[in-house]
N, C-alpha and C positions, 0 to 999 in steps of 0.2 A: 180449680177444676171441679166440675159438677157431674153427677150421675144423672142420666136422662132416660126417660121411659116414653113409650107411645101406647095409647089406649088401643086395646084389641077391638072394641066396638066403636062404630062411627057415631058421630053426633048427628043432630037433626039435619045438618047440611051435607051429610055423607062423608065428612072428613074425620080423620083420626087425630086426636089432640096429643101433642108432645109436651111433656112436663119435666121440670127439674125435680130431683129428689127433695122431699120436704114441702112440696107445694100443698097448700090446703085443699086443692081440688083433685089431687092425685088419687085415683081409685086404688082399691086393694091390689096387692102385688099379683094376684092370680088373674087380674083383669087387664094387665099391661105386659108389653114386651120390654125387656131391658135393652136399651140401645148401647149404653156404656158410659164411661167417664170421658168427658170432652172438655176442652178449654174454651169453647165458644158455643153459641147457639145455632150457628148456620150448619155445622156438621150433623148434629142429630136430626135436624129437620130434613136434610137431604137423605140421611140414612134411613129414616122412617119409610121412604119410598121402596126400600127393600121388601117391606111387608105389605104396604098399602099404597094405592095409586094417589090418594089425596090425604095430605096431613097439614095441620096448622099448629102454630104455637099457642100454648095456653096464655090467655091474656093476663092471668094472675102472676105467673112465674117467669114468663119470657116476654117482657114488654116489647112493644113495637118500637122501631127506631124512628 
């Protein structure tokens, strides 16, 4: 199980990036919302929609399938 965060600021494409804890691109804790501890990557991506209309997985810590 991993802890997940979503960036408060949107990237250049207007999406908010979801990260696993420990990711080398994870911004400072004051720049992210804690999503929580989850057993898979699908749940935090869906939950990020509670804060932001567009979210994407971080390419470094949440690899595409």
